[in-house]
FIFI-366100 format. One record per residue (C-alpha): residue in three letters; x, y, z. Coordinates in steps of 0.02 Angstrom, whole numbers, padded with zeros to 5 digits, always signed. Layout:
# FIFI-366100
ALAXYZ ...
***
This chain:
# FIFI-366100
UNK+00000+00000+00000 UNK+00144+00117+00033 UNK+00206+00107-00147 UNK+00032+00156-00208 UNK+00032+00307-00094 UNK+00202+00365-00155 UNK+00153+00345-00338 UNK-00013+00432-00306 UNK+00074+00581-00226 UNK+00197+00590-00371 UNK+00056+00586-00498 UNK-00041+00720-00404 UNK+00105+00840-00393 UNK+00256+00824-00506 UNK+00174+00730-00649 UNK+00036+00859-00653 UNK+00165+00998-00667 UNK+00262+00902-00800 UNK+00108+00872-00907 UNK+00053+01053-00888 UNK+00225+01113-00945 UNK+00215+00993-01093 UNK+00043+01062-01140 UNK+00106+01242-01131 UNK+00256+01193-01238 UNK+00142+01119-01372 UNK+00033+01275-01372 UNK+00186+01387-01392 UNK+00251+01274-01533 UNK+00087+01283-01628 UNK+00068+01472-01615 UNK+00251+01517-01642 UNK+00292+01653-01769 UNK+00318+01585-01944 UNK+00214+01428-01917 UNK+00065+01493-02015 UNK+00156+01472-02182 UNK+00191+01290-02144 UNK+00011+01258-02090 UNK-00061+01346-02244 UNK+00051+01242-02357 UNK-00004+01082-02270 UNK-00187+01131-02278 UNK-00177+01157-02467 UNK-00105+00984-02507 UNK-00273+00912-02568 UNK-00295+01056-02692 UNK-00125+01051-02777 UNK-00167+00931-02920 UNK-00350+00942-02965 UNK-00341+00884-03146 UNK-00213+00743-03142 UNK-00097+00654-03023 UNK+00074+00731-02991 UNK+00213+00677-03107 UNK+00376+00617-03034 UNK+00456+00785-03075 UNK+00319+00882-02983 UNK+00324+00764-02835 UNK+00507+00806-02801 UNK+00467+00991-02777 
***
């Protein structure tokens, strides 16, 4: 039972702080300056080749 209590206290304190810091880090990464260009490019992938599939030359770009 003592091991459970120790792990429970760790999860309630330090792990909570670690996961909160990880969450804040992800939010900062997503909203960092310059990220919007990358996200816009990724969002437009389905619309790049409407008429035909990409050729091997276009796929390298």
